[in-house]
C-alpha positions in Angstrom: 15.3 -13.8 5.5 13.1 -10.6 5.3 11.4 -8.8 8.1 7.5 -9.6 8.2 6.8 -5.9 7.2 8.9 -6.1 4.0 7.4 -6.1 0.7 9.5 -9.2 -0.1 8.5 -11.2 3.0 5.9 -13.5 1.4 8.0 -14.2 -1.9 9.2 -17.6 -2.6 12.9 -18.3 -2.6 14.3 -20.3 -5.3 17.7 -21.6 -6.3 19.9 -21.7 -9.4 22.7 -24.3 -10.0 25.8 -22.7 -11.5 28.1 -24.5 -13.8 30.5 -25.1 -11.0 27.8 -26.8 -9.0 27.1 -24.1 -6.4 23.4 -23.2 -5.8 22.7 -19.5 -5.6 19.4 -18.6 -3.8 17.3 -15.8 -5.0 13.9 -14.2 -4.4 11.4 -14.8 -7.0 9.9 -11.7 -8.9 7.3 -9.5 -7.0 4.3 -8.6 -9.1 2.7 -5.3 -8.3 -0.9 -5.4 -7.0 -3.6 -3.4 -8.5 -3.8 -0.2 -6.5 -7.3 0.5 -7.0 -8.3 -3.0 -5.6 -6.4 -2.4 -2.4 -8.6 -1.5 0.7 -8.4 2.2 1.5 -7.4 3.6 4.9 -7.2 7.3 4.0 -6.5 9.7 1.1 -3.8 12.2 1.8 -3.5 15.6 -0.2 0.4 16.3 -0.8 1.6 19.3 1.0 4.8 21.3 1.2 7.6 19.2 2.6 5.8 15.9 2.3 7.7 12.8 1.6 6.4 9.2 1.4 8.3 8.2 4.7 6.9 11.2 6.6 3.3 10.2 5.3 3.7 6.6 6.2 5.1 7.3 9.5 1.9 9.5 10.2 -0.9 7.3 8.7 0.6 3.7 9.2 3.1 4.4 12.1 6.0 3.2 10.3 8.3 5.2 7.7 9.6 2.1 6.0 6.1 1.2 4.7 6.3 3.9 2.0 6.1 0.9 -0.5 2.5 0.4 0.3 1.5 3.9 -0.7 3.5 3.4 -3.9 1.6 0.1 -4.6 -1.8 1.7 -3.8 -1.1 4.4 -6.3 0.4 2.2 -9.1 3.7 4.0 -8.8 6.8 2.6 -10.4 8.9 5.8 -9.2 7.8 6.5 -5.6 9.3 10.0 -5.4 7.0 11.2 -8.2 4.1 10.7 -5.8 5.0 13.8 -3.7 6.4 15.8 -6.6 3.2 17.8 -7.1 1.6 19.7 -4.5 -2.1 19.1 -4.1 -1.9 15.7 -5.5 -4.1 13.0 -3.7 -2.4 9.8 -2.5 -4.3 6.7 -1.6 -2.9 5.1 1.7 -4.0 1.6 1.9 -5.0 -0.6 4.9 -1.8 -2.8 5.4 -2.4 -6.4 4.2 -0.3 -9.4 5.3 
């Protein structure tokens, strides 16, 4: 259902039976990891023009892995991470 690099890949699929008897499949809730506990690949200082997709393309080789940086920095709103120049971002070692 999800690509192996997706943050939802390892989540369990569940089903809900509707009043009319149909079963609706859904993915169970994803709980955020503790960012400080994630193994660190590198720390990046936010520069002018940086975006999470550009940072993850440079460091992890995949712009769609921005969610890993958000997790490692305990960010609920990923764009906030690059809003302030000079901020330091943790880029984690990708885990399965």
